[in-house]
mmCIF file of the N, C-alpha and C atoms, coordinates in Angstrom:
data_MODEL
# 
_entry.id   MODEL 
# 
loop_
_atom_site.group_PDB 
_atom_site.id 
_atom_site.type_symbol 
_atom_site.label_atom_id 
_atom_site.label_alt_id 
_atom_site.label_comp_id 
_atom_site.label_asym_id 
_atom_site.label_entity_id 
_atom_site.label_seq_id 
_atom_site.pdbx_PDB_ins_code 
_atom_site.Cartn_x 
_atom_site.Cartn_y 
_atom_site.Cartn_z 
_atom_site.occupancy 
_atom_site.B_iso_or_equiv 
_atom_site.pdbx_formal_charge 
_atom_site.auth_seq_id 
_atom_site.auth_comp_id 
_atom_site.auth_asym_id 
_atom_site.auth_atom_id 
_atom_site.pdbx_PDB_model_num 
ATOM 1   N N  . MET A 1 1  ? -30.685 13.231 -8.816  1.00 0.00 ? 1  MET A N  1 
ATOM 2   C CA . MET A 1 1  ? -31.525 14.229 -8.187  1.00 0.00 ? 1  MET A CA 1 
ATOM 3   C C  . MET A 1 1  ? -31.425 14.131 -6.659  1.00 0.00 ? 1  MET A C  1 
ATOM 4   N N  . LYS A 1 2  ? -31.383 12.904 -6.192  1.00 0.00 ? 2  LYS A N  1 
ATOM 5   C CA . LYS A 1 2  ? -31.275 12.684 -4.747  1.00 0.00 ? 2  LYS A CA 1 
ATOM 6   C C  . LYS A 1 2  ? -29.947 13.236 -4.223  1.00 0.00 ? 2  LYS A C  1 
ATOM 7   N N  . ALA A 1 3  ? -28.860 13.010 -4.966  1.00 0.00 ? 3  ALA A N  1 
ATOM 8   C CA . ALA A 1 3  ? -27.552 13.496 -4.555  1.00 0.00 ? 3  ALA A CA 1 
ATOM 9   C C  . ALA A 1 3  ? -27.528 15.028 -4.519  1.00 0.00 ? 3  ALA A C  1 
ATOM 10  N N  . LEU A 1 4  ? -28.189 15.667 -5.473  1.00 0.00 ? 4  LEU A N  1 
ATOM 11  C CA . LEU A 1 4  ? -28.261 17.125 -5.497  1.00 0.00 ? 4  LEU A CA 1 
ATOM 12  C C  . LEU A 1 4  ? -28.970 17.654 -4.252  1.00 0.00 ? 4  LEU A C  1 
ATOM 13  N N  . ALA A 1 5  ? -30.075 17.046 -3.907  1.00 0.00 ? 5  ALA A N  1 
ATOM 14  C CA . ALA A 1 5  ? -30.827 17.480 -2.722  1.00 0.00 ? 5  ALA A CA 1 
ATOM 15  C C  . ALA A 1 5  ? -29.998 17.281 -1.452  1.00 0.00 ? 5  ALA A C  1 
ATOM 16  N N  . ILE A 1 6  ? -29.325 16.142 -1.344  1.00 0.00 ? 6  ILE A N  1 
ATOM 17  C CA . ILE A 1 6  ? -28.489 15.871 -0.176  1.00 0.00 ? 6  ILE A CA 1 
ATOM 18  C C  . ILE A 1 6  ? -27.353 16.891 -0.100  1.00 0.00 ? 6  ILE A C  1 
ATOM 19  N N  . GLY A 1 7  ? -26.750 17.205 -1.237  1.00 0.00 ? 7  GLY A N  1 
ATOM 20  C CA . GLY A 1 7  ? -25.676 18.191 -1.272  1.00 0.00 ? 7  GLY A CA 1 
ATOM 21  C C  . GLY A 1 7  ? -26.138 19.561 -0.829  1.00 0.00 ? 7  GLY A C  1 
ATOM 22  N N  . ILE A 1 8  ? -27.316 19.964 -1.257  1.00 0.00 ? 8  ILE A N  1 
ATOM 23  C CA . ILE A 1 8  ? -27.845 21.272 -0.866  1.00 0.00 ? 8  ILE A CA 1 
ATOM 24  C C  . ILE A 1 8  ? -28.130 21.303 0.627   1.00 0.00 ? 8  ILE A C  1 
ATOM 25  N N  . VAL A 1 9  ? -28.684 20.217 1.171   1.00 0.00 ? 9  VAL A N  1 
ATOM 26  C CA . VAL A 1 9  ? -28.968 20.152 2.610   1.00 0.00 ? 9  VAL A CA 1 
ATOM 27  C C  . VAL A 1 9  ? -27.672 20.225 3.418   1.00 0.00 ? 9  VAL A C  1 
ATOM 28  N N  . ILE A 1 10 ? -26.650 19.488 2.986   1.00 0.00 ? 10 ILE A N  1 
ATOM 29  C CA . ILE A 1 10 ? -25.375 19.498 3.703   1.00 0.00 ? 10 ILE A CA 1 
ATOM 30  C C  . ILE A 1 10 ? -24.719 20.875 3.617   1.00 0.00 ? 10 ILE A C  1 
ATOM 31  N N  . LEU A 1 11 ? -24.784 21.513 2.458   1.00 0.00 ? 11 LEU A N  1 
ATOM 32  C CA . LEU A 1 11 ? -24.228 22.861 2.310   1.00 0.00 ? 11 LEU A CA 1 
ATOM 33  C C  . LEU A 1 11 ? -24.953 23.846 3.221   1.00 0.00 ? 11 LEU A C  1 
ATOM 34  N N  . ALA A 1 12 ? -26.275 23.762 3.286   1.00 0.00 ? 12 ALA A N  1 
ATOM 35  C CA . ALA A 1 12 ? -27.038 24.651 4.149   1.00 0.00 ? 12 ALA A CA 1 
ATOM 36  C C  . ALA A 1 12 ? -26.686 24.404 5.617   1.00 0.00 ? 12 ALA A C  1 
ATOM 37  N N  . ALA A 1 13 ? -26.507 23.146 5.997   1.00 0.00 ? 13 ALA A N  1 
ATOM 38  C CA . ALA A 1 13 ? -26.134 22.832 7.379   1.00 0.00 ? 13 ALA A CA 1 
ATOM 39  C C  . ALA A 1 13 ? -24.746 23.385 7.701   1.00 0.00 ? 13 ALA A C  1 
ATOM 40  N N  . ALA A 1 14 ? -23.821 23.301 6.762   1.00 0.00 ? 14 ALA A N  1 
ATOM 41  C CA . ALA A 1 14 ? -22.473 23.819 6.987   1.00 0.00 ? 14 ALA A CA 1 
ATOM 42  C C  . ALA A 1 14 ? -22.495 25.340 7.133   1.00 0.00 ? 14 ALA A C  1 
ATOM 43  N N  . VAL A 1 15 ? -23.259 26.016 6.300   1.00 0.00 ? 15 VAL A N  1 
ATOM 44  C CA . VAL A 1 15 ? -23.362 27.473 6.405   1.00 0.00 ? 15 VAL A CA 1 
ATOM 45  C C  . VAL A 1 15 ? -24.016 27.852 7.730   1.00 0.00 ? 15 VAL A C  1 
ATOM 46  N N  . PHE A 1 16 ? -25.075 27.136 8.116   1.00 0.00 ? 16 PHE A N  1 
ATOM 47  C CA . PHE A 1 16 ? -25.749 27.397 9.392   1.00 0.00 ? 16 PHE A CA 1 
ATOM 48  C C  . PHE A 1 16 ? -24.782 27.219 10.561  1.00 0.00 ? 16 PHE A C  1 
ATOM 49  N N  . ALA A 1 17 ? -23.945 26.186 10.500  1.00 0.00 ? 17 ALA A N  1 
ATOM 50  C CA . ALA A 1 17 ? -23.007 25.918 11.587  1.00 0.00 ? 17 ALA A CA 1 
ATOM 51  C C  . ALA A 1 17 ? -21.935 27.000 11.676  1.00 0.00 ? 17 ALA A C  1 
ATOM 52  N N  . ALA A 1 18 ? -21.526 27.557 10.550  1.00 0.00 ? 18 ALA A N  1 
ATOM 53  C CA . ALA A 1 18 ? -20.434 28.528 10.546  1.00 0.00 ? 18 ALA A CA 1 
ATOM 54  C C  . ALA A 1 18 ? -20.886 29.945 10.878  1.00 0.00 ? 18 ALA A C  1 
ATOM 55  N N  . LEU A 1 19 ? -22.139 30.278 10.622  1.00 0.00 ? 19 LEU A N  1 
ATOM 56  C CA . LEU A 1 19 ? -22.603 31.654 10.841  1.00 0.00 ? 19 LEU A CA 1 
ATOM 57  C C  . LEU A 1 19 ? -22.658 31.995 12.323  1.00 0.00 ? 19 LEU A C  1 
ATOM 58  N N  . PRO A 1 20 ? -22.220 33.206 12.670  1.00 0.00 ? 20 PRO A N  1 
ATOM 59  C CA . PRO A 1 20 ? -22.318 33.631 14.074  1.00 0.00 ? 20 PRO A CA 1 
ATOM 60  C C  . PRO A 1 20 ? -23.742 34.095 14.390  1.00 0.00 ? 20 PRO A C  1 
ATOM 61  N N  . PRO A 1 21 ? -24.320 33.623 15.474  1.00 0.00 ? 21 PRO A N  1 
ATOM 62  C CA . PRO A 1 21 ? -25.703 34.012 15.787  1.00 0.00 ? 21 PRO A CA 1 
ATOM 63  C C  . PRO A 1 21 ? -25.851 35.505 16.096  1.00 0.00 ? 21 PRO A C  1 
ATOM 64  N N  . GLU A 1 22 ? -24.792 36.147 16.568  1.00 0.00 ? 22 GLU A N  1 
ATOM 65  C CA . GLU A 1 22 ? -24.876 37.573 16.891  1.00 0.00 ? 22 GLU A CA 1 
ATOM 66  C C  . GLU A 1 22 ? -25.073 38.415 15.634  1.00 0.00 ? 22 GLU A C  1 
ATOM 67  N N  . THR A 1 23 ? -24.393 38.043 14.557  1.00 0.00 ? 23 THR A N  1 
ATOM 68  C CA . THR A 1 23 ? -24.432 38.823 13.329  1.00 0.00 ? 23 THR A CA 1 
ATOM 69  C C  . THR A 1 23 ? -25.622 38.446 12.452  1.00 0.00 ? 23 THR A C  1 
ATOM 70  N N  . ALA A 1 24 ? -25.789 37.151 12.220  1.00 0.00 ? 24 ALA A N  1 
ATOM 71  C CA . ALA A 1 24 ? -26.808 36.689 11.283  1.00 0.00 ? 24 ALA A CA 1 
ATOM 72  C C  . ALA A 1 24 ? -28.169 36.502 11.944  1.00 0.00 ? 24 ALA A C  1 
ATOM 73  N N  . GLY A 1 25 ? -28.209 36.401 13.269  1.00 0.00 ? 25 GLY A N  1 
ATOM 74  C CA . GLY A 1 25 ? -29.472 36.156 13.943  1.00 0.00 ? 25 GLY A CA 1 
ATOM 75  C C  . GLY A 1 25 ? -29.766 34.675 14.095  1.00 0.00 ? 25 GLY A C  1 
ATOM 76  N N  . PHE A 1 26 ? -28.983 33.852 13.458  1.00 0.00 ? 26 PHE A N  1 
ATOM 77  C CA . PHE A 1 26 ? -29.115 32.400 13.570  1.00 0.00 ? 26 PHE A CA 1 
ATOM 78  C C  . PHE A 1 26 ? -27.762 31.789 13.276  1.00 0.00 ? 26 PHE A C  1 
ATOM 79  N N  . GLY A 1 27 ? -27.607 30.545 13.627  1.00 0.00 ? 27 GLY A N  1 
ATOM 80  C CA . GLY A 1 27 ? -26.351 29.862 13.364  1.00 0.00 ? 27 GLY A CA 1 
ATOM 81  C C  . GLY A 1 27 ? -25.717 29.371 14.653  1.00 0.00 ? 27 GLY A C  1 
ATOM 82  N N  . LEU A 1 28 ? -24.677 28.566 14.498  1.00 0.00 ? 28 LEU A N  1 
ATOM 83  C CA . LEU A 1 28 ? -24.014 27.969 15.651  1.00 0.00 ? 28 LEU A CA 1 
ATOM 84  C C  . LEU A 1 28 ? -22.730 28.683 16.043  1.00 0.00 ? 28 LEU A C  1 
ATOM 85  N N  . GLY A 1 29 ? -22.209 29.519 15.160  1.00 0.00 ? 29 GLY A N  1 
ATOM 86  C CA . GLY A 1 29 ? -21.026 30.301 15.483  1.00 0.00 ? 29 GLY A CA 1 
ATOM 87  C C  . GLY A 1 29 ? -19.731 29.504 15.505  1.00 0.00 ? 29 GLY A C  1 
ATOM 88  N N  . TRP A 1 30 ? -19.623 28.538 14.626  1.00 0.00 ? 30 TRP A N  1 
ATOM 89  C CA . TRP A 1 30 ? -18.431 27.684 14.596  1.00 0.00 ? 30 TRP A CA 1 
ATOM 90  C C  . TRP A 1 30 ? -17.331 28.243 13.694  1.00 0.00 ? 30 TRP A C  1 
ATOM 91  N N  . TRP A 1 31 ? -17.444 29.474 13.235  1.00 0.00 ? 31 TRP A N  1 
ATOM 92  C CA . TRP A 1 31 ? -16.485 29.996 12.257  1.00 0.00 ? 31 TRP A CA 1 
ATOM 93  C C  . TRP A 1 31 ? -15.064 29.986 12.796  1.00 0.00 ? 31 TRP A C  1 
ATOM 94  N N  . ASP A 1 32 ? -14.886 30.322 14.064  1.00 0.00 ? 32 ASP A N  1 
ATOM 95  C CA . ASP A 1 32 ? -13.545 30.314 14.647  1.00 0.00 ? 32 ASP A CA 1 
ATOM 96  C C  . ASP A 1 32 ? -12.951 28.899 14.636  1.00 0.00 ? 32 ASP A C  1 
ATOM 97  N N  . ASP A 1 33 ? -13.788 27.920 14.917  1.00 0.00 ? 33 ASP A N  1 
ATOM 98  C CA . ASP A 1 33 ? -13.326 26.523 14.870  1.00 0.00 ? 33 ASP A CA 1 
ATOM 99  C C  . ASP A 1 33 ? -12.981 26.101 13.443  1.00 0.00 ? 33 ASP A C  1 
ATOM 100 N N  . VAL A 1 34 ? -13.747 26.600 12.486  1.00 0.00 ? 34 VAL A N  1 
ATOM 101 C CA . VAL A 1 34 ? -13.461 26.300 11.078  1.00 0.00 ? 34 VAL A CA 1 
ATOM 102 C C  . VAL A 1 34 ? -12.100 26.863 10.693  1.00 0.00 ? 34 VAL A C  1 
ATOM 103 N N  . LEU A 1 35 ? -11.822 28.087 11.133  1.00 0.00 ? 35 LEU A N  1 
ATOM 104 C CA . LEU A 1 35 ? -10.527 28.700 10.823  1.00 0.00 ? 35 LEU A CA 1 
ATOM 105 C C  . LEU A 1 35 ? -9.378  27.938 11.473  1.00 0.00 ? 35 LEU A C  1 
ATOM 106 N N  . VAL A 1 36 ? -9.557  27.491 12.711  1.00 0.00 ? 36 VAL A N  1 
ATOM 107 C CA . VAL A 1 36 ? -8.514  26.707 13.380  1.00 0.00 ? 36 VAL A CA 1 
ATOM 108 C C  . VAL A 1 36 ? -8.270  25.415 12.619  1.00 0.00 ? 36 VAL A C  1 
ATOM 109 N N  . PHE A 1 37 ? -9.347  24.776 12.188  1.00 0.00 ? 37 PHE A N  1 
ATOM 110 C CA . PHE A 1 37 ? -9.212  23.536 11.410  1.00 0.00 ? 37 PHE A CA 1 
ATOM 111 C C  . PHE A 1 37 ? -8.467  23.788 10.101  1.00 0.00 ? 37 PHE A C  1 
ATOM 112 N N  . LEU A 1 38 ? -8.817  24.866 9.420   1.00 0.00 ? 38 LEU A N  1 
ATOM 113 C CA . LEU A 1 38 ? -8.140  25.180 8.150   1.00 0.00 ? 38 LEU A CA 1 
ATOM 114 C C  . LEU A 1 38 ? -6.669  25.502 8.373   1.00 0.00 ? 38 LEU A C  1 
ATOM 115 N N  . ARG A 1 39 ? -6.368  26.254 9.418   1.00 0.00 ? 39 ARG A N  1 
ATOM 116 C CA . ARG A 1 39 ? -4.965  26.577 9.710   1.00 0.00 ? 39 ARG A CA 1 
ATOM 117 C C  . ARG A 1 39 ? -4.161  25.318 10.004  1.00 0.00 ? 39 ARG A C  1 
ATOM 118 N N  . GLY A 1 40 ? -4.751  24.386 10.707  1.00 0.00 ? 40 GLY A N  1 
ATOM 119 C CA . GLY A 1 40 ? -4.041  23.150 11.022  1.00 0.00 ? 40 GLY A CA 1 
ATOM 120 C C  . GLY A 1 40 ? -4.010  22.182 9.870   1.00 0.00 ? 40 GLY A C  1 
ATOM 121 N N  . GLY A 1 41 ? -5.046  22.204 9.043   1.00 0.00 ? 41 GLY A N  1 
ATOM 122 C CA . GLY A 1 41 ? -5.157  21.233 7.965   1.00 0.00 ? 41 GLY A CA 1 
ATOM 123 C C  . GLY A 1 41 ? -4.466  21.621 6.675   1.00 0.00 ? 41 GLY A C  1 
ATOM 124 N N  . LEU A 1 42 ? -4.304  22.904 6.422   1.00 0.00 ? 42 LEU A N  1 
ATOM 125 C CA . LEU A 1 42 ? -3.706  23.339 5.164   1.00 0.00 ? 42 LEU A CA 1 
ATOM 126 C C  . LEU A 1 42 ? -2.291  22.815 4.936   1.00 0.00 ? 42 LEU A C  1 
ATOM 127 N N  . PRO A 1 43 ? -1.409  22.854 5.934   1.00 0.00 ? 43 PRO A N  1 
ATOM 128 C CA . PRO A 1 43 ? -0.078  22.295 5.695   1.00 0.00 ? 43 PRO A CA 1 
ATOM 129 C C  . PRO A 1 43 ? -0.108  20.807 5.361   1.00 0.00 ? 43 PRO A C  1 
ATOM 130 N N  . VAL A 1 44 ? -0.987  20.075 6.027   1.00 0.00 ? 44 VAL A N  1 
ATOM 131 C CA . VAL A 1 44 ? -1.106  18.634 5.755   1.00 0.00 ? 44 VAL A CA 1 
ATOM 132 C C  . VAL A 1 44 ? -1.630  18.408 4.342   1.00 0.00 ? 44 VAL A C  1 
ATOM 133 N N  . ILE A 1 45 ? -2.642  19.154 3.954   1.00 0.00 ? 45 ILE A N  1 
ATOM 134 C CA . ILE A 1 45 ? -3.191  19.037 2.598   1.00 0.00 ? 45 ILE A CA 1 
ATOM 135 C C  . ILE A 1 45 ? -2.136  19.423 1.570   1.00 0.00 ? 45 ILE A C  1 
ATOM 136 N N  . ALA A 1 46 ? -1.353  20.466 1.855   1.00 0.00 ? 46 ALA A N  1 
ATOM 137 C CA . ALA A 1 46 ? -0.299  20.889 0.933   1.00 0.00 ? 46 ALA A CA 1 
ATOM 138 C C  . ALA A 1 46 ? 0.746   19.797 0.746   1.00 0.00 ? 46 ALA A C  1 
ATOM 139 N N  . VAL A 1 47 ? 1.089   19.097 1.823   1.00 0.00 ? 47 VAL A N  1 
ATOM 140 C CA . VAL A 1 47 ? 2.057   17.996 1.714   1.00 0.00 ? 47 VAL A CA 1 
ATOM 141 C C  . VAL A 1 47 ? 1.493   16.880 0.839   1.00 0.00 ? 47 VAL A C  1 
ATOM 142 N N  . PHE A 1 48 ? 0.220   16.528 1.022   1.00 0.00 ? 48 PHE A N  1 
ATOM 143 C CA . PHE A 1 48 ? -0.387  15.486 0.197   1.00 0.00 ? 48 PHE A CA 1 
ATOM 144 C C  . PHE A 1 48 ? -0.430  15.890 -1.270  1.00 0.00 ? 48 PHE A C  1 
ATOM 145 N N  . ILE A 1 49 ? -0.794  17.128 -1.551  1.00 0.00 ? 49 ILE A N  1 
ATOM 146 C CA . ILE A 1 49 ? -0.846  17.604 -2.936  1.00 0.00 ? 49 ILE A CA 1 
ATOM 147 C C  . ILE A 1 49 ? 0.550   17.595 -3.549  1.00 0.00 ? 49 ILE A C  1 
ATOM 148 N N  . ALA A 1 50 ? 1.551   18.013 -2.785  1.00 0.00 ? 50 ALA A N  1 
ATOM 149 C CA . ALA A 1 50 ? 2.930   18.008 -3.289  1.00 0.00 ? 50 ALA A CA 1 
ATOM 150 C C  . ALA A 1 50 ? 3.395   16.589 -3.575  1.00 0.00 ? 50 ALA A C  1 
ATOM 151 N N  . ALA A 1 51 ? 3.076   15.653 -2.696  1.00 0.00 ? 51 ALA A N  1 
ATOM 152 C CA . ALA A 1 51 ? 3.478   14.256 -2.909  1.00 0.00 ? 51 ALA A CA 1 
ATOM 153 C C  . ALA A 1 51 ? 2.817   13.693 -4.158  1.00 0.00 ? 51 ALA A C  1 
ATOM 154 N N  . ILE A 1 52 ? 1.554   13.976 -4.345  1.00 0.00 ? 52 ILE A N  1 
ATOM 155 C CA . ILE A 1 52 ? 0.846   13.502 -5.540  1.00 0.00 ? 52 ILE A CA 1 
ATOM 156 C C  . ILE A 1 52 ? 1.468   14.110 -6.794  1.00 0.00 ? 52 ILE A C  1 
ATOM 157 N N  . ALA A 1 53 ? 1.786   15.399 -6.753  1.00 0.00 ? 53 ALA A N  1 
ATOM 158 C CA . ALA A 1 53 ? 2.404   16.057 -7.906  1.00 0.00 ? 53 ALA A CA 1 
ATOM 159 C C  . ALA A 1 53 ? 3.762   15.439 -8.225  1.00 0.00 ? 53 ALA A C  1 
ATOM 160 N N  . ILE A 1 54 ? 4.530   15.111 -7.188  1.00 0.00 ? 54 ILE A N  1 
ATOM 161 C CA . ILE A 1 54 ? 5.838   14.479 -7.412  1.00 0.00 ? 54 ILE A CA 1 
ATOM 162 C C  . ILE A 1 54 ? 5.663   13.108 -8.050  1.00 0.00 ? 54 ILE A C  1 
ATOM 163 N N  . PHE A 1 55 ? 4.715   12.315 -7.531  1.00 0.00 ? 55 PHE A N  1 
ATOM 164 C CA . PHE A 1 55 ? 4.478   10.986 -8.108  1.00 0.00 ? 55 PHE A CA 1 
ATOM 165 C C  . PHE A 1 55 ? 4.019   11.079 -9.559  1.00 0.00 ? 55 PHE A C  1 
ATOM 166 N N  . ILE A 1 56 ? 3.171   12.049 -9.866  1.00 0.00 ? 56 ILE A N  1 
ATOM 167 C CA . ILE A 1 56 ? 2.714   12.236 -11.243 1.00 0.00 ? 56 ILE A CA 1 
ATOM 168 C C  . ILE A 1 56 ? 3.885   12.648 -12.128 1.00 0.00 ? 56 ILE A C  1 
ATOM 169 N N  . GLY A 1 57 ? 4.757   13.522 -11.627 1.00 0.00 ? 57 GLY A N  1 
ATOM 170 C CA . GLY A 1 57 ? 5.923   13.947 -12.400 1.00 0.00 ? 57 GLY A CA 1 
ATOM 171 C C  . GLY A 1 57 ? 6.869   12.797 -12.688 1.00 0.00 ? 57 GLY A C  1 
ATOM 172 N N  . ILE A 1 58 ? 7.098   11.942 -11.694 1.00 0.00 ? 58 ILE A N  1 
ATOM 173 C CA . ILE A 1 58 ? 7.962   10.775 -11.890 1.00 0.00 ? 58 ILE A CA 1 
ATOM 174 C C  . ILE A 1 58 ? 7.356   9.830  -12.916 1.00 0.00 ? 58 ILE A C  1 
ATOM 175 N N  . ALA A 1 59 ? 6.054   9.597  -12.813 1.00 0.00 ? 59 ALA A N  1 
ATOM 176 C CA . ALA A 1 59 ? 5.379   8.713  -13.772 1.00 0.00 ? 59 ALA A CA 1 
ATOM 177 C C  . ALA A 1 59 ? 5.464   9.295  -15.184 1.00 0.00 ? 59 ALA A C  1 
ATOM 178 N N  . ASP A 1 60 ? 5.337   10.613 -15.317 1.00 0.00 ? 60 ASP A N  1 
ATOM 179 C CA . ASP A 1 60 ? 5.436   11.260 -16.623 1.00 0.00 ? 60 ASP A CA 1 
ATOM 180 C C  . ASP A 1 60 ? 6.835   11.084 -17.210 1.00 0.00 ? 60 ASP A C  1 
ATOM 181 N N  . LEU A 1 61 ? 7.858   11.242 -16.380 1.00 0.00 ? 61 LEU A N  1 
ATOM 182 C CA . LEU A 1 61 ? 9.231   11.049 -16.864 1.00 0.00 ? 61 LEU A CA 1 
ATOM 183 C C  . LEU A 1 61 ? 9.449   9.612  -17.334 1.00 0.00 ? 61 LEU A C  1 
ATOM 184 N N  . LYS A 1 62 ? 8.912   8.644  -16.580 1.00 0.00 ? 62 LYS A N  1 
ATOM 185 C CA . LYS A 1 62 ? 9.038   7.239  -16.972 1.00 0.00 ? 62 LYS A CA 1 
ATOM 186 C C  . LYS A 1 62 ? 8.305   6.972  -18.287 1.00 0.00 ? 62 LYS A C  1 
ATOM 187 N N  . ASP A 1 63 ? 7.113   7.555  -18.440 1.00 0.00 ? 63 ASP A N  1 
ATOM 188 C CA . ASP A 1 63 ? 6.359   7.374  -19.677 1.00 0.00 ? 63 ASP A CA 1 
ATOM 189 C C  . ASP A 1 63 ? 7.095   7.959  -20.875 1.00 0.00 ? 63 ASP A C  1 
ATOM 190 N N  . ARG A 1 64 ? 7.693   9.116  -20.692 1.00 0.00 ? 64 ARG A N  1 
ATOM 191 C CA . ARG A 1 64 ? 8.446   9.730  -21.792 1.00 0.00 ? 64 ARG A CA 1 
ATOM 192 C C  . ARG A 1 64 ? 9.655   8.877  -22.167 1.00 0.00 ? 64 ARG A C  1 
ATOM 193 N N  . ALA A 1 65 ? 10.337  8.320  -21.158 1.00 0.00 ? 65 ALA A N  1 
ATOM 194 C CA . ALA A 1 65 ? 11.490  7.465  -21.440 1.00 0.00 ? 65 ALA A CA 1 
ATOM 195 C C  . ALA A 1 65 ? 11.046  6.207  -22.180 1.00 0.00 ? 65 ALA A C  1 
ATOM 196 N N  . ASP A 1 66 ? 9.929   5.622  -21.765 1.00 0.00 ? 66 ASP A N  1 
ATOM 197 C CA . ASP A 1 66 ? 9.410   4.437  -22.457 1.00 0.00 ? 66 ASP A CA 1 
ATOM 198 C C  . ASP A 1 66 ? 9.010   4.761  -23.890 1.00 0.00 ? 66 ASP A C  1 
ATOM 199 N N  . ALA A 1 67 ? 8.421   5.927  -24.105 1.00 0.00 ? 67 ALA A N  1 
ATOM 200 C CA . ALA A 1 67 ? 8.013   6.322  -25.449 1.00 0.00 ? 67 ALA A CA 1 
ATOM 201 C C  . ALA A 1 67 ? 9.235   6.498  -26.351 1.00 0.00 ? 67 ALA A C  1 
ATOM 202 N N  . LYS A 1 68 ? 10.299  7.065  -25.790 1.00 0.00 ? 68 LYS A N  1 
ATOM 203 C CA . LYS A 1 68 ? 11.530  7.216  -26.588 1.00 0.00 ? 68 LYS A CA 1 
ATOM 204 C C  . LYS A 1 68 ? 12.122  5.862  -26.946 1.00 0.00 ? 68 LYS A C  1 
ATOM 205 N N  . LYS A 1 69 ? 12.110  4.924  -25.981 1.00 0.00 ? 69 LYS A N  1 
ATOM 206 C CA . LYS A 1 69 ? 12.615  3.572  -26.260 1.00 0.00 ? 69 LYS A CA 1 
ATOM 207 C C  . LYS A 1 69 ? 11.790  2.907  -27.349 1.00 0.00 ? 69 LYS A C  1 
ATOM 208 N N  . GLU A 1 70 ? 10.469  3.037  -27.264 1.00 0.00 ? 70 GLU A N  1 
ATOM 209 C CA . GLU A 1 70 ? 9.610   2.439  -28.286 1.00 0.00 ? 70 GLU A CA 1 
ATOM 210 C C  . GLU A 1 70 ? 9.840   3.075  -29.647 1.00 0.00 ? 70 GLU A C  1 
ATOM 211 N N  . ALA A 1 71 ? 10.042  4.384  -29.673 1.00 0.00 ? 71 ALA A N  1 
ATOM 212 C CA . ALA A 1 71 ? 10.284  5.069  -30.940 1.00 0.00 ? 71 ALA A CA 1 
ATOM 213 C C  . ALA A 1 71 ? 11.604  4.589  -31.554 1.00 0.00 ? 71 ALA A C  1 
ATOM 214 N N  . ARG A 1 72 ? 12.631  4.446  -30.713 1.00 0.00 ? 72 ARG A N  1 
ATOM 215 C CA . ARG A 1 72 ? 13.917  3.938  -31.206 1.00 0.00 ? 72 ARG A CA 1 
ATOM 216 C C  . ARG A 1 72 ? 13.784  2.512  -31.720 1.00 0.00 ? 72 ARG A C  1 
ATOM 217 N N  . ALA A 1 73 ? 13.061  1.691  -30.979 1.00 0.00 ? 73 ALA A N  1 
ATOM 218 C CA . ALA A 1 73 ? 12.865  0.304  -31.391 1.00 0.00 ? 73 ALA A CA 1 
ATOM 219 C C  . ALA A 1 73 ? 12.080  0.242  -32.696 1.00 0.00 ? 73 ALA A C  1 
ATOM 220 N N  . SER A 1 74 ? 11.115  1.098  -32.840 1.00 0.00 ? 74 SER A N  1 
ATOM 221 C CA . SER A 1 74 ? 10.323  1.134  -34.072 1.00 0.00 ? 74 SER A CA 1 
ATOM 222 C C  . SER A 1 74 ? 11.179  1.575  -35.249 1.00 0.00 ? 74 SER A C  1 
ATOM 223 N N  . LYS A 1 75 ? 12.053  2.560  -35.044 1.00 0.00 ? 75 LYS A N  1 
ATOM 224 C CA . LYS A 1 75 ? 12.942  3.006  -36.113 1.00 0.00 ? 75 LYS A CA 1 
ATOM 225 C C  . LYS A 1 75 ? 13.899  1.889  -36.516 1.00 0.00 ? 75 LYS A C  1 
ATOM 226 N N  . GLU A 1 76 ? 14.436  1.178  -35.524 1.00 0.00 ? 76 GLU A N  1 
ATOM 227 C CA . GLU A 1 76 ? 15.375  0.101  -35.822 1.00 0.00 ? 76 GLU A CA 1 
ATOM 228 C C  . GLU A 1 76 ? 14.681  -1.025 -36.565 1.00 0.00 ? 76 GLU A C  1 
ATOM 229 N N  . ASP A 1 77 ? 13.454  -1.336 -36.191 1.00 0.00 ? 77 ASP A N  1 
ATOM 230 C CA . ASP A 1 77 ? 12.710  -2.389 -36.873 1.00 0.00 ? 77 ASP A CA 1 
ATOM 231 C C  . ASP A 1 77 ? 12.403  -2.002 -38.322 1.00 0.00 ? 77 ASP A C  1 
ATOM 232 N N  . SER A 1 78 ? 12.050  -0.736 -38.525 1.00 0.00 ? 78 SER A N  1 
ATOM 233 C CA . SER A 1 78 ? 11.717  -0.315 -39.888 1.00 0.00 ? 78 SER A CA 1 
ATOM 234 C C  . SER A 1 78 ? 12.972  -0.249 -40.752 1.00 0.00 ? 78 SER A C  1 
ATOM 235 N N  . SER A 1 79 ? 14.117  0.084  -40.156 1.00 0.00 ? 79 SER A N  1 
ATOM 236 C CA . SER A 1 79 ? 15.348  0.123  -40.953 1.00 0.00 ? 79 SER A CA 1 
ATOM 237 C C  . SER A 1 79 ? 15.833  -1.295 -41.273 1.00 0.00 ? 79 SER A C  1 
ATOM 238 N N  . LYS A 1 80 ? 15.569  -2.247 -40.400 1.00 0.00 ? 80 LYS A N  1 
ATOM 239 C CA . LYS A 1 80 ? 15.955  -3.636 -40.652 1.00 0.00 ? 80 LYS A CA 1 
ATOM 240 C C  . LYS A 1 80 ? 15.115  -4.263 -41.741 1.00 0.00 ? 80 LYS A C  1 
ATOM 241 N N  . THR A 1 81 ? 13.846  -3.885 -41.790 1.00 0.00 ? 81 THR A N  1 
ATOM 242 C CA . THR A 1 81 ? 12.971  -4.465 -42.798 1.00 0.00 ? 81 THR A CA 1 
ATOM 243 C C  . THR A 1 81 ? 13.043  -3.737 -44.126 1.00 0.00 ? 81 THR A C  1 
ATOM 244 N N  . GLY A 1 82 ? 13.762  -2.637 -44.138 1.00 0.00 ? 82 GLY A N  1 
ATOM 245 C CA . GLY A 1 82 ? 13.962  -1.905 -45.384 1.00 0.00 ? 82 GLY A CA 1 
ATOM 246 C C  . GLY A 1 82 ? 12.843  -0.934 -45.692 1.00 0.00 ? 82 GLY A C  1 
ATOM 247 N N  . GLY A 1 83 ? 12.025  -0.629 -44.743 1.00 0.00 ? 83 GLY A N  1 
ATOM 248 C CA . GLY A 1 83 ? 10.859  0.228  -44.956 1.00 0.00 ? 83 GLY A CA 1 
ATOM 249 C C  . GLY A 1 83 ? 11.094  1.582  -44.530 1.00 0.00 ? 83 GLY A C  1 
# 
């Protein structure tokens, strides 16, 4: 419950900071700064997301290769035991 209240307060503060006082009648008018931050930050965030996706893809390929090896080993063991 405490986290919910804190989240609502922070969200309200962020909206207050971004609203232009000329239009809304209140606010700090930081929207232009928010846009500059997003324009500068999006490429960096995209690189991080791409790197994470690549690492996940490599791990998935390794897991599939290990699963195939285990399946082959299991087949060989069952054929050796006559089962």
